[in-house]
PyMOL CGO cylinders between C-alpha atoms (Angstrom):
from pymol import cmd
from pymol.cgo import CYLINDER

trace = [
    CYLINDER, 23.45, 5.77, -1.16, 22.67, 4.35, 2.28, 0.3, 1, 1, 1, 1, 1, 1,
    CYLINDER, 22.67, 4.35, 2.28, 19.37, 2.57, 2.84, 0.3, 1, 1, 1, 1, 1, 1,
    CYLINDER, 19.37, 2.57, 2.84, 17.98, 2.12, 6.33, 0.3, 1, 1, 1, 1, 1, 1,
    CYLINDER, 17.98, 2.12, 6.33, 18.32, -1.51, 7.46, 0.3, 1, 1, 1, 1, 1, 1,
    CYLINDER, 18.32, -1.51, 7.46, 14.83, -3.01, 7.15, 0.3, 1, 1, 1, 1, 1, 1,
    CYLINDER, 14.83, -3.01, 7.15, 14.54, -4.48, 10.63, 0.3, 1, 1, 1, 1, 1, 1,
    CYLINDER, 14.54, -4.48, 10.63, 11.32, -5.42, 12.40, 0.3, 1, 1, 1, 1, 1, 1,
    CYLINDER, 11.32, -5.42, 12.40, 9.88, -2.85, 14.83, 0.3, 1, 1, 1, 1, 1, 1,
    CYLINDER, 9.88, -2.85, 14.83, 8.85, -5.78, 17.06, 0.3, 1, 1, 1, 1, 1, 1,
    CYLINDER, 8.85, -5.78, 17.06, 9.28, -9.56, 16.90, 0.3, 1, 1, 1, 1, 1, 1,
    CYLINDER, 9.28, -9.56, 16.90, 5.93, -10.60, 15.43, 0.3, 1, 1, 1, 1, 1, 1,
    CYLINDER, 5.93, -10.60, 15.43, 5.51, -7.62, 13.08, 0.3, 1, 1, 1, 1, 1, 1,
    CYLINDER, 5.51, -7.62, 13.08, 3.63, -8.66, 9.94, 0.3, 1, 1, 1, 1, 1, 1,
    CYLINDER, 3.63, -8.66, 9.94, 1.06, -7.33, 7.53, 0.3, 1, 1, 1, 1, 1, 1,
    CYLINDER, 1.06, -7.33, 7.53, -2.22, -9.14, 7.96, 0.3, 1, 1, 1, 1, 1, 1,
    CYLINDER, -2.22, -9.14, 7.96, -5.02, -9.20, 5.40, 0.3, 1, 1, 1, 1, 1, 1,
    CYLINDER, -5.02, -9.20, 5.40, -7.80, -10.84, 7.41, 0.3, 1, 1, 1, 1, 1, 1,
    CYLINDER, -7.80, -10.84, 7.41, -5.61, -13.95, 7.66, 0.3, 1, 1, 1, 1, 1, 1,
    CYLINDER, -5.61, -13.95, 7.66, -1.85, -14.35, 7.61, 0.3, 1, 1, 1, 1, 1, 1,
    CYLINDER, -1.85, -14.35, 7.61, -2.35, -16.97, 4.88, 0.3, 1, 1, 1, 1, 1, 1,
    CYLINDER, -2.35, -16.97, 4.88, -5.30, -15.54, 2.93, 0.3, 1, 1, 1, 1, 1, 1,
    CYLINDER, -5.30, -15.54, 2.93, -7.54, -17.43, 0.52, 0.3, 1, 1, 1, 1, 1, 1,
    CYLINDER, -7.54, -17.43, 0.52, -7.10, -15.32, -2.59, 0.3, 1, 1, 1, 1, 1, 1,
    CYLINDER, -7.10, -15.32, -2.59, -10.45, -16.27, -4.14, 0.3, 1, 1, 1, 1, 1, 1,
    CYLINDER, -10.45, -16.27, -4.14, -12.42, -14.70, -1.29, 0.3, 1, 1, 1, 1, 1, 1,
    CYLINDER, -12.42, -14.70, -1.29, -10.98, -11.32, -2.26, 0.3, 1, 1, 1, 1, 1, 1,
    CYLINDER, -10.98, -11.32, -2.26, -12.29, -11.59, -5.82, 0.3, 1, 1, 1, 1, 1, 1,
    CYLINDER, -12.29, -11.59, -5.82, -14.88, -8.80, -6.22, 0.3, 1, 1, 1, 1, 1, 1,
    CYLINDER, -14.88, -8.80, -6.22, -17.60, -11.15, -7.47, 0.3, 1, 1, 1, 1, 1, 1,
    CYLINDER, -17.60, -11.15, -7.47, -17.05, -13.43, -4.51, 0.3, 1, 1, 1, 1, 1, 1,
    CYLINDER, -17.05, -13.43, -4.51, -16.60, -10.77, -1.83, 0.3, 1, 1, 1, 1, 1, 1,
    CYLINDER, -16.60, -10.77, -1.83, -19.58, -8.70, -2.97, 0.3, 1, 1, 1, 1, 1, 1,
    CYLINDER, -19.58, -8.70, -2.97, -21.74, -11.73, -3.72, 0.3, 1, 1, 1, 1, 1, 1,
    CYLINDER, -21.74, -11.73, -3.72, -21.33, -12.92, -0.14, 0.3, 1, 1, 1, 1, 1, 1,
    CYLINDER, -21.33, -12.92, -0.14, -21.87, -9.39, 1.20, 0.3, 1, 1, 1, 1, 1, 1,
    CYLINDER, -21.87, -9.39, 1.20, -25.17, -9.04, -0.67, 0.3, 1, 1, 1, 1, 1, 1,
    CYLINDER, -25.17, -9.04, -0.67, -26.28, -12.43, 0.65, 0.3, 1, 1, 1, 1, 1, 1,
    CYLINDER, -26.28, -12.43, 0.65, -25.52, -11.33, 4.20, 0.3, 1, 1, 1, 1, 1, 1,
    CYLINDER, -25.52, -11.33, 4.20, -27.42, -8.09, 3.59, 0.3, 1, 1, 1, 1, 1, 1,
    CYLINDER, -27.42, -8.09, 3.59, -30.50, -10.10, 2.62, 0.3, 1, 1, 1, 1, 1, 1,
    CYLINDER, -30.50, -10.10, 2.62, -30.25, -12.28, 5.73, 0.3, 1, 1, 1, 1, 1, 1,
    CYLINDER, -30.25, -12.28, 5.73, -29.37, -9.77, 8.43, 0.3, 1, 1, 1, 1, 1, 1,
    CYLINDER, -29.37, -9.77, 8.43, -30.56, -10.81, 11.87, 0.3, 1, 1, 1, 1, 1, 1,
    CYLINDER, -30.56, -10.81, 11.87, -30.19, -14.53, 11.17, 0.3, 1, 1, 1, 1, 1, 1,
    CYLINDER, -30.19, -14.53, 11.17, -27.60, -16.89, 12.61, 0.3, 1, 1, 1, 1, 1, 1,
    CYLINDER, -27.60, -16.89, 12.61, -24.59, -17.41, 10.36, 0.3, 1, 1, 1, 1, 1, 1,
    CYLINDER, -24.59, -17.41, 10.36, -25.44, -21.12, 10.33, 0.3, 1, 1, 1, 1, 1, 1,
    CYLINDER, -25.44, -21.12, 10.33, -29.00, -20.55, 9.07, 0.3, 1, 1, 1, 1, 1, 1,
    CYLINDER, -29.00, -20.55, 9.07, -29.90, -22.93, 6.24, 0.3, 1, 1, 1, 1, 1, 1,
    CYLINDER, -29.90, -22.93, 6.24, -31.33, -20.05, 4.17, 0.3, 1, 1, 1, 1, 1, 1,
    CYLINDER, -31.33, -20.05, 4.17, -27.90, -18.41, 4.11, 0.3, 1, 1, 1, 1, 1, 1,
    CYLINDER, -27.90, -18.41, 4.11, -26.37, -21.72, 3.08, 0.3, 1, 1, 1, 1, 1, 1,
    CYLINDER, -26.37, -21.72, 3.08, -28.76, -22.04, 0.12, 0.3, 1, 1, 1, 1, 1, 1,
    CYLINDER, -28.76, -22.04, 0.12, -28.16, -18.43, -0.93, 0.3, 1, 1, 1, 1, 1, 1,
    CYLINDER, -28.16, -18.43, -0.93, -24.41, -18.98, -0.88, 0.3, 1, 1, 1, 1, 1, 1,
    CYLINDER, -24.41, -18.98, -0.88, -24.86, -22.06, -3.05, 0.3, 1, 1, 1, 1, 1, 1,
    CYLINDER, -24.86, -22.06, -3.05, -26.46, -19.79, -5.65, 0.3, 1, 1, 1, 1, 1, 1,
    CYLINDER, -26.46, -19.79, -5.65, -23.53, -17.36, -5.42, 0.3, 1, 1, 1, 1, 1, 1,
    CYLINDER, -23.53, -17.36, -5.42, -21.13, -20.28, -5.92, 0.3, 1, 1, 1, 1, 1, 1,
    CYLINDER, -21.13, -20.28, -5.92, -22.99, -21.35, -9.05, 0.3, 1, 1, 1, 1, 1, 1,
    CYLINDER, -22.99, -21.35, -9.05, -23.11, -17.83, -10.49, 0.3, 1, 1, 1, 1, 1, 1,
    CYLINDER, -23.11, -17.83, -10.49, -19.39, -17.28, -9.93, 0.3, 1, 1, 1, 1, 1, 1,
    CYLINDER, -19.39, -17.28, -9.93, -18.55, -20.64, -11.47, 0.3, 1, 1, 1, 1, 1, 1,
    CYLINDER, -18.55, -20.64, -11.47, -20.71, -20.02, -14.55, 0.3, 1, 1, 1, 1, 1, 1,
    CYLINDER, -20.71, -20.02, -14.55, -19.79, -16.39, -15.17, 0.3, 1, 1, 1, 1, 1, 1,
    CYLINDER, -19.79, -16.39, -15.17, -16.13, -16.31, -14.18, 0.3, 1, 1, 1, 1, 1, 1,
    CYLINDER, -16.13, -16.31, -14.18, -15.08, -19.96, -14.21, 0.3, 1, 1, 1, 1, 1, 1,
    CYLINDER, -15.08, -19.96, -14.21, -13.87, -19.61, -10.62, 0.3, 1, 1, 1, 1, 1, 1,
    CYLINDER, -13.87, -19.61, -10.62, -14.39, -22.48, -8.20, 0.3, 1, 1, 1, 1, 1, 1,
    CYLINDER, -14.39, -22.48, -8.20, -14.87, -21.41, -4.60, 0.3, 1, 1, 1, 1, 1, 1,
    CYLINDER, -14.87, -21.41, -4.60, -16.57, -23.13, -1.70, 0.3, 1, 1, 1, 1, 1, 1,
    CYLINDER, -16.57, -23.13, -1.70, -18.86, -20.66, 0.04, 0.3, 1, 1, 1, 1, 1, 1,
    CYLINDER, -18.86, -20.66, 0.04, -21.75, -22.90, 1.11, 0.3, 1, 1, 1, 1, 1, 1,
    CYLINDER, -21.75, -22.90, 1.11, -19.90, -24.72, 3.85, 0.3, 1, 1, 1, 1, 1, 1,
    CYLINDER, -19.90, -24.72, 3.85, -21.52, -26.90, 6.48, 0.3, 1, 1, 1, 1, 1, 1,
    CYLINDER, -21.52, -26.90, 6.48, -23.56, -25.12, 9.12, 0.3, 1, 1, 1, 1, 1, 1,
    CYLINDER, -23.56, -25.12, 9.12, -21.16, -26.29, 11.82, 0.3, 1, 1, 1, 1, 1, 1,
    CYLINDER, -21.16, -26.29, 11.82, -18.16, -24.78, 10.04, 0.3, 1, 1, 1, 1, 1, 1,
    CYLINDER, -18.16, -24.78, 10.04, -19.91, -22.09, 8.03, 0.3, 1, 1, 1, 1, 1, 1,
    CYLINDER, -19.91, -22.09, 8.03, -18.26, -19.37, 5.97, 0.3, 1, 1, 1, 1, 1, 1,
    CYLINDER, -18.26, -19.37, 5.97, -18.54, -16.59, 8.54, 0.3, 1, 1, 1, 1, 1, 1,
    CYLINDER, -18.54, -16.59, 8.54, -17.23, -18.75, 11.34, 0.3, 1, 1, 1, 1, 1, 1,
    CYLINDER, -17.23, -18.75, 11.34, -14.16, -19.80, 9.38, 0.3, 1, 1, 1, 1, 1, 1,
    CYLINDER, -14.16, -19.80, 9.38, -13.57, -16.77, 7.14, 0.3, 1, 1, 1, 1, 1, 1,
    CYLINDER, -13.57, -16.77, 7.14, -15.72, -13.90, 8.43, 0.3, 1, 1, 1, 1, 1, 1,
    CYLINDER, -15.72, -13.90, 8.43, -12.61, -11.82, 9.06, 0.3, 1, 1, 1, 1, 1, 1,
    CYLINDER, -12.61, -11.82, 9.06, -12.39, -11.06, 5.33, 0.3, 1, 1, 1, 1, 1, 1,
    CYLINDER, -12.39, -11.06, 5.33, -15.54, -8.94, 5.61, 0.3, 1, 1, 1, 1, 1, 1,
    CYLINDER, -15.54, -8.94, 5.61, -14.85, -7.66, 9.11, 0.3, 1, 1, 1, 1, 1, 1,
    CYLINDER, -14.85, -7.66, 9.11, -11.37, -6.50, 8.10, 0.3, 1, 1, 1, 1, 1, 1,
    CYLINDER, -11.37, -6.50, 8.10, -12.81, -4.09, 5.54, 0.3, 1, 1, 1, 1, 1, 1,
    CYLINDER, -12.81, -4.09, 5.54, -15.36, -2.68, 7.94, 0.3, 1, 1, 1, 1, 1, 1,
    CYLINDER, -15.36, -2.68, 7.94, -18.49, -4.08, 6.29, 0.3, 1, 1, 1, 1, 1, 1,
    CYLINDER, -18.49, -4.08, 6.29, -19.44, -6.77, 8.83, 0.3, 1, 1, 1, 1, 1, 1,
    CYLINDER, -19.44, -6.77, 8.83, -20.02, -6.29, 12.54, 0.3, 1, 1, 1, 1, 1, 1,
    CYLINDER, -20.02, -6.29, 12.54, -18.58, -8.53, 15.24, 0.3, 1, 1, 1, 1, 1, 1,
    CYLINDER, -18.58, -8.53, 15.24, -21.88, -10.10, 16.26, 0.3, 1, 1, 1, 1, 1, 1,
    CYLINDER, -21.88, -10.10, 16.26, -23.50, -13.45, 17.02, 0.3, 1, 1, 1, 1, 1, 1,
    CYLINDER, -23.50, -13.45, 17.02, -26.03, -12.75, 14.29, 0.3, 1, 1, 1, 1, 1, 1,
    CYLINDER, -26.03, -12.75, 14.29, -25.46, -11.50, 10.77, 0.3, 1, 1, 1, 1, 1, 1,
    CYLINDER, -25.46, -11.50, 10.77, -25.18, -7.73, 10.99, 0.3, 1, 1, 1, 1, 1, 1,
    CYLINDER, -25.18, -7.73, 10.99, -23.59, -5.39, 8.49, 0.3, 1, 1, 1, 1, 1, 1,
    CYLINDER, -23.59, -5.39, 8.49, -22.10, -2.03, 9.37, 0.3, 1, 1, 1, 1, 1, 1,
    CYLINDER, -22.10, -2.03, 9.37, -23.69, 1.10, 7.94, 0.3, 1, 1, 1, 1, 1, 1,
    CYLINDER, -23.69, 1.10, 7.94, -20.87, 1.17, 5.39, 0.3, 1, 1, 1, 1, 1, 1,
    CYLINDER, -20.87, 1.17, 5.39, -21.46, -2.49, 4.55, 0.3, 1, 1, 1, 1, 1, 1,
    CYLINDER, -21.46, -2.49, 4.55, -25.17, -1.91, 3.99, 0.3, 1, 1, 1, 1, 1, 1,
    CYLINDER, -25.17, -1.91, 3.99, -24.43, 0.93, 1.58, 0.3, 1, 1, 1, 1, 1, 1,
    CYLINDER, -24.43, 0.93, 1.58, -22.02, -1.24, -0.40, 0.3, 1, 1, 1, 1, 1, 1,
    CYLINDER, -22.02, -1.24, -0.40, -24.39, -4.22, -0.47, 0.3, 1, 1, 1, 1, 1, 1,
    CYLINDER, -24.39, -4.22, -0.47, -27.39, -2.14, -1.52, 0.3, 1, 1, 1, 1, 1, 1,
    CYLINDER, -27.39, -2.14, -1.52, -25.51, -0.34, -4.29, 0.3, 1, 1, 1, 1, 1, 1,
    CYLINDER, -25.51, -0.34, -4.29, -25.58, 3.08, -2.64, 0.3, 1, 1, 1, 1, 1, 1,
    CYLINDER, -25.58, 3.08, -2.64, -21.79, 2.88, -2.80, 0.3, 1, 1, 1, 1, 1, 1,
    CYLINDER, -21.79, 2.88, -2.80, -20.48, 1.61, -6.14, 0.3, 1, 1, 1, 1, 1, 1,
    CYLINDER, -20.48, 1.61, -6.14, -17.75, -0.98, -6.49, 0.3, 1, 1, 1, 1, 1, 1,
    CYLINDER, -17.75, -0.98, -6.49, -15.27, 1.71, -7.58, 0.3, 1, 1, 1, 1, 1, 1,
    CYLINDER, -15.27, 1.71, -7.58, -16.20, 3.93, -4.63, 0.3, 1, 1, 1, 1, 1, 1,
    CYLINDER, -16.20, 3.93, -4.63, -15.81, 0.95, -2.31, 0.3, 1, 1, 1, 1, 1, 1,
    CYLINDER, -15.81, 0.95, -2.31, -12.34, 0.21, -3.68, 0.3, 1, 1, 1, 1, 1, 1,
    CYLINDER, -12.34, 0.21, -3.68, -11.25, 3.84, -3.22, 0.3, 1, 1, 1, 1, 1, 1,
    CYLINDER, -11.25, 3.84, -3.22, -12.63, 3.90, 0.33, 0.3, 1, 1, 1, 1, 1, 1,
    CYLINDER, -12.63, 3.90, 0.33, -10.76, 0.71, 1.22, 0.3, 1, 1, 1, 1, 1, 1,
    CYLINDER, -10.76, 0.71, 1.22, -7.49, 2.02, -0.24, 0.3, 1, 1, 1, 1, 1, 1,
    CYLINDER, -7.49, 2.02, -0.24, -7.78, 5.21, 1.79, 0.3, 1, 1, 1, 1, 1, 1,
    CYLINDER, -7.78, 5.21, 1.79, -9.03, 3.70, 5.04, 0.3, 1, 1, 1, 1, 1, 1,
    CYLINDER, -9.03, 3.70, 5.04, -7.40, 0.27, 5.43, 0.3, 1, 1, 1, 1, 1, 1,
    CYLINDER, -7.40, 0.27, 5.43, -4.92, 0.70, 8.26, 0.3, 1, 1, 1, 1, 1, 1,
    CYLINDER, -4.92, 0.70, 8.26, -2.57, -1.63, 10.12, 0.3, 1, 1, 1, 1, 1, 1,
    CYLINDER, -2.57, -1.63, 10.12, -3.06, -2.60, 12.84, 0.3, 1, 1, 1, 1, 1, 1,
    CYLINDER, -3.06, -2.60, 12.84, -6.59, -3.38, 11.75, 0.3, 1, 1, 1, 1, 1, 1,
    CYLINDER, -6.59, -3.38, 11.75, -8.78, -2.57, 14.72, 0.3, 1, 1, 1, 1, 1, 1,
    CYLINDER, -8.78, -2.57, 14.72, -11.69, -4.43, 13.12, 0.3, 1, 1, 1, 1, 1, 1,
    CYLINDER, -11.69, -4.43, 13.12, -9.95, -7.78, 13.62, 0.3, 1, 1, 1, 1, 1, 1,
    CYLINDER, -9.95, -7.78, 13.62, -6.83, -7.24, 15.77, 0.3, 1, 1, 1, 1, 1, 1,
    CYLINDER, -6.83, -7.24, 15.77, -7.62, -7.38, 19.47, 0.3, 1, 1, 1, 1, 1, 1,
    CYLINDER, -7.62, -7.38, 19.47, -4.04, -6.85, 20.69, 0.3, 1, 1, 1, 1, 1, 1,
    CYLINDER, -4.04, -6.85, 20.69, -2.32, -3.83, 19.16, 0.3, 1, 1, 1, 1, 1, 1,
    CYLINDER, -2.32, -3.83, 19.16, -0.12, -2.89, 22.12, 0.3, 1, 1, 1, 1, 1, 1,
    CYLINDER, -0.12, -2.89, 22.12, 3.15, -3.49, 20.25, 0.3, 1, 1, 1, 1, 1, 1,
    CYLINDER, 3.15, -3.49, 20.25, 2.00, -1.35, 17.34, 0.3, 1, 1, 1, 1, 1, 1,
    CYLINDER, 2.00, -1.35, 17.34, 1.02, 1.45, 19.71, 0.3, 1, 1, 1, 1, 1, 1,
    CYLINDER, 1.02, 1.45, 19.71, 4.30, 1.19, 21.60, 0.3, 1, 1, 1, 1, 1, 1,
    CYLINDER, 4.30, 1.19, 21.60, 6.18, 1.53, 18.30, 0.3, 1, 1, 1, 1, 1, 1,
    CYLINDER, 6.18, 1.53, 18.30, 3.87, 4.43, 17.34, 0.3, 1, 1, 1, 1, 1, 1,
    CYLINDER, 3.87, 4.43, 17.34, 3.30, 2.62, 14.08, 0.3, 1, 1, 1, 1, 1, 1,
    CYLINDER, 3.30, 2.62, 14.08, 0.32, 2.86, 11.74, 0.3, 1, 1, 1, 1, 1, 1,
    CYLINDER, 0.32, 2.86, 11.74, 0.51, 1.81, 8.10, 0.3, 1, 1, 1, 1, 1, 1,
    CYLINDER, 0.51, 1.81, 8.10, -1.92, 2.20, 5.23, 0.3, 1, 1, 1, 1, 1, 1,
    CYLINDER, -1.92, 2.20, 5.23, -0.66, -0.74, 3.16, 0.3, 1, 1, 1, 1, 1, 1,
    CYLINDER, -0.66, -0.74, 3.16, -2.67, -0.20, -0.02, 0.3, 1, 1, 1, 1, 1, 1,
    CYLINDER, -2.67, -0.20, -0.02, -1.76, 3.49, -0.15, 0.3, 1, 1, 1, 1, 1, 1,
    CYLINDER, -1.76, 3.49, -0.15, 1.89, 2.56, 0.37, 0.3, 1, 1, 1, 1, 1, 1,
    CYLINDER, 1.89, 2.56, 0.37, 1.84, 0.01, -2.46, 0.3, 1, 1, 1, 1, 1, 1,
    CYLINDER, 1.84, 0.01, -2.46, 0.11, 2.37, -4.90, 0.3, 1, 1, 1, 1, 1, 1,
    CYLINDER, 0.11, 2.37, -4.90, 2.52, 5.20, -4.04, 0.3, 1, 1, 1, 1, 1, 1,
    CYLINDER, 2.52, 5.20, -4.04, 5.47, 2.88, -4.63, 0.3, 1, 1, 1, 1, 1, 1,
    CYLINDER, 5.47, 2.88, -4.63, 4.11, 1.78, -8.00, 0.3, 1, 1, 1, 1, 1, 1,
    CYLINDER, 4.11, 1.78, -8.00, 3.55, 5.39, -9.04, 0.3, 1, 1, 1, 1, 1, 1,
    CYLINDER, 3.55, 5.39, -9.04, 7.09, 6.32, -8.00, 0.3, 1, 1, 1, 1, 1, 1,
    CYLINDER, 7.09, 6.32, -8.00, 8.51, 3.32, -9.86, 0.3, 1, 1, 1, 1, 1, 1,
    CYLINDER, 8.51, 3.32, -9.86, 6.54, 4.33, -12.96, 0.3, 1, 1, 1, 1, 1, 1,
    CYLINDER, 6.54, 4.33, -12.96, 8.08, 7.80, -12.77, 0.3, 1, 1, 1, 1, 1, 1,
    CYLINDER, 8.08, 7.80, -12.77, 11.50, 6.14, -12.73, 0.3, 1, 1, 1, 1, 1, 1,
    CYLINDER, 11.50, 6.14, -12.73, 10.64, 3.79, -15.61, 0.3, 1, 1, 1, 1, 1, 1,
    CYLINDER, 10.64, 3.79, -15.61, 7.36, 2.29, -16.77, 0.3, 1, 1, 1, 1, 1, 1,
    CYLINDER, 7.36, 2.29, -16.77, 8.95, -1.15, -17.05, 0.3, 1, 1, 1, 1, 1, 1,
    CYLINDER, 8.95, -1.15, -17.05, 9.83, -0.99, -13.33, 0.3, 1, 1, 1, 1, 1, 1,
    CYLINDER, 9.83, -0.99, -13.33, 6.22, -0.32, -12.24, 0.3, 1, 1, 1, 1, 1, 1,
    CYLINDER, 6.22, -0.32, -12.24, 5.57, -3.69, -10.64, 0.3, 1, 1, 1, 1, 1, 1,
    CYLINDER, 5.57, -3.69, -10.64, 5.99, -5.36, -7.27, 0.3, 1, 1, 1, 1, 1, 1,
    CYLINDER, 5.99, -5.36, -7.27, 6.60, -9.06, -6.71, 0.3, 1, 1, 1, 1, 1, 1,
    CYLINDER, 6.60, -9.06, -6.71, 5.43, -10.98, -3.63, 0.3, 1, 1, 1, 1, 1, 1,
    CYLINDER, 5.43, -10.98, -3.63, 9.09, -11.53, -2.70, 0.3, 1, 1, 1, 1, 1, 1,
    CYLINDER, 9.09, -11.53, -2.70, 9.83, -7.79, -2.87, 0.3, 1, 1, 1, 1, 1, 1,
    CYLINDER, 9.83, -7.79, -2.87, 6.74, -7.04, -0.81, 0.3, 1, 1, 1, 1, 1, 1,
    CYLINDER, 6.74, -7.04, -0.81, 7.74, -9.45, 1.95, 0.3, 1, 1, 1, 1, 1, 1,
    CYLINDER, 7.74, -9.45, 1.95, 11.50, -8.86, 1.97, 0.3, 1, 1, 1, 1, 1, 1,
    CYLINDER, 11.50, -8.86, 1.97, 11.73, -5.13, 1.22, 0.3, 1, 1, 1, 1, 1, 1,
    CYLINDER, 11.73, -5.13, 1.22, 8.46, -3.21, 1.43, 0.3, 1, 1, 1, 1, 1, 1,
    CYLINDER, 8.46, -3.21, 1.43, 6.99, -4.67, 4.62, 0.3, 1, 1, 1, 1, 1, 1,
    CYLINDER, 6.99, -4.67, 4.62, 10.26, -4.38, 6.61, 0.3, 1, 1, 1, 1, 1, 1,
    CYLINDER, 10.26, -4.38, 6.61, 10.85, -0.80, 5.39, 0.3, 1, 1, 1, 1, 1, 1,
    CYLINDER, 10.85, -0.80, 5.39, 7.28, 0.12, 6.34, 0.3, 1, 1, 1, 1, 1, 1,
    CYLINDER, 7.28, 0.12, 6.34, 8.12, -1.02, 9.86, 0.3, 1, 1, 1, 1, 1, 1,
    CYLINDER, 8.12, -1.02, 9.86, 10.76, 1.70, 10.15, 0.3, 1, 1, 1, 1, 1, 1,
    CYLINDER, 10.76, 1.70, 10.15, 8.51, 4.35, 8.58, 0.3, 1, 1, 1, 1, 1, 1,
    CYLINDER, 8.51, 4.35, 8.58, 10.50, 4.67, 5.37, 0.3, 1, 1, 1, 1, 1, 1,
    CYLINDER, 10.50, 4.67, 5.37, 9.52, 7.32, 2.86, 0.3, 1, 1, 1, 1, 1, 1,
    CYLINDER, 9.52, 7.32, 2.86, 8.51, 6.43, -0.70, 0.3, 1, 1, 1, 1, 1, 1,
    CYLINDER, 8.51, 6.43, -0.70, 11.92, 7.29, -2.14, 0.3, 1, 1, 1, 1, 1, 1,
    CYLINDER, 11.92, 7.29, -2.14, 13.57, 4.80, 0.21, 0.3, 1, 1, 1, 1, 1, 1,
    CYLINDER, 13.57, 4.80, 0.21, 11.25, 2.03, -0.96, 0.3, 1, 1, 1, 1, 1, 1,
    CYLINDER, 11.25, 2.03, -0.96, 11.90, 2.71, -4.62, 0.3, 1, 1, 1, 1, 1, 1,
    CYLINDER, 11.90, 2.71, -4.62, 15.65, 3.12, -4.12, 0.3, 1, 1, 1, 1, 1, 1,
    CYLINDER, 15.65, 3.12, -4.12, 15.81, -0.25, -2.37, 0.3, 1, 1, 1, 1, 1, 1,
    CYLINDER, 15.81, -0.25, -2.37, 13.66, -1.96, -5.01, 0.3, 1, 1, 1, 1, 1, 1,
    CYLINDER, 13.66, -1.96, -5.01, 15.68, -0.62, -7.94, 0.3, 1, 1, 1, 1, 1, 1,
    CYLINDER, 15.68, -0.62, -7.94, 18.92, -1.55, -6.17, 0.3, 1, 1, 1, 1, 1, 1,
    CYLINDER, 18.92, -1.55, -6.17, 17.63, -5.07, -5.55, 0.3, 1, 1, 1, 1, 1, 1,
    CYLINDER, 17.63, -5.07, -5.55, 16.58, -5.48, -9.18, 0.3, 1, 1, 1, 1, 1, 1,
    CYLINDER, 16.58, -5.48, -9.18, 20.07, -4.40, -10.25, 0.3, 1, 1, 1, 1, 1, 1,
    CYLINDER, 20.07, -4.40, -10.25, 21.74, -6.86, -7.86, 0.3, 1, 1, 1, 1, 1, 1,
    CYLINDER, 21.74, -6.86, -7.86, 23.03, -4.03, -5.68, 0.3, 1, 1, 1, 1, 1, 1,
    CYLINDER, 23.03, -4.03, -5.68, 21.05, -4.74, -2.54, 0.3, 1, 1, 1, 1, 1, 1,
    CYLINDER, 21.05, -4.74, -2.54, 22.14, -7.51, -0.22, 0.3, 1, 1, 1, 1, 1, 1,
    CYLINDER, 22.14, -7.51, -0.22, 19.09, -8.57, 1.74, 0.3, 1, 1, 1, 1, 1, 1,
    CYLINDER, 19.09, -8.57, 1.74, 21.27, -10.47, 4.18, 0.3, 1, 1, 1, 1, 1, 1,
    CYLINDER, 21.27, -10.47, 4.18, 22.39, -7.20, 5.75, 0.3, 1, 1, 1, 1, 1, 1,
    CYLINDER, 22.39, -7.20, 5.75, 20.19, -4.72, 3.88, 0.3, 1, 1, 1, 1, 1, 1,
    CYLINDER, 20.19, -4.72, 3.88, 23.15, -2.70, 2.64, 0.3, 1, 1, 1, 1, 1, 1,
    CYLINDER, 23.15, -2.70, 2.64, 23.96, -1.61, -0.88, 0.3, 1, 1, 1, 1, 1, 1,
    CYLINDER, 23.96, -1.61, -0.88, 26.74, -3.63, -2.41, 0.3, 1, 1, 1, 1, 1, 1,
    CYLINDER, 26.74, -3.63, -2.41, 29.60, -1.92, -4.15, 0.3, 1, 1, 1, 1, 1, 1,
    CYLINDER, 29.60, -1.92, -4.15, 28.87, -3.28, -7.61, 0.3, 1, 1, 1, 1, 1, 1,
    CYLINDER, 28.87, -3.28, -7.61, 29.54, -1.47, -10.85, 0.3, 1, 1, 1, 1, 1, 1,
]
cmd.load_cgo(trace, "trace")
């Protein structure tokens, strides 16, 4: 079976989750939502306000005590959390691009509990789209390639398809994501092409040097 060569649609094509090198801890639900609720309580203030700093210190302590996770949220006012990492919340459409702390309508509903954590997760899976217009200012190359990708939907669909093939194959490694899934998404592959490539790779029948199936028995 022939698999489309997974070539980039443009030179700097990548998947970006807020940052190209994300801090994984900030995506932990307790951390992400703890910060969001703090911002909700301090809307209208400067991101460097000392009250926000003290509130984030409390979130740090709670996360450390309850989950044994160490994360530095209460950063100095000069290099505060929103200035250095605000894109994590902007990327998911809960924080406005503003000089003061301002949540979106969606963000307020999540922070206040009107939208549950499960509902939030489902909404993000369905809505998160690349290029991410919340944080990407230049999307010309994506538009020229007529390319839009819903990365979380793609990943879940792949896992479901792999599970249909075999439950033991229902996983995705970081290497497979970077070397197979992301390139294939750039050429608008269908789900069967992803799973065919992944199974071939796991059976040593996919040469990633030229993205062609090897004639191995």
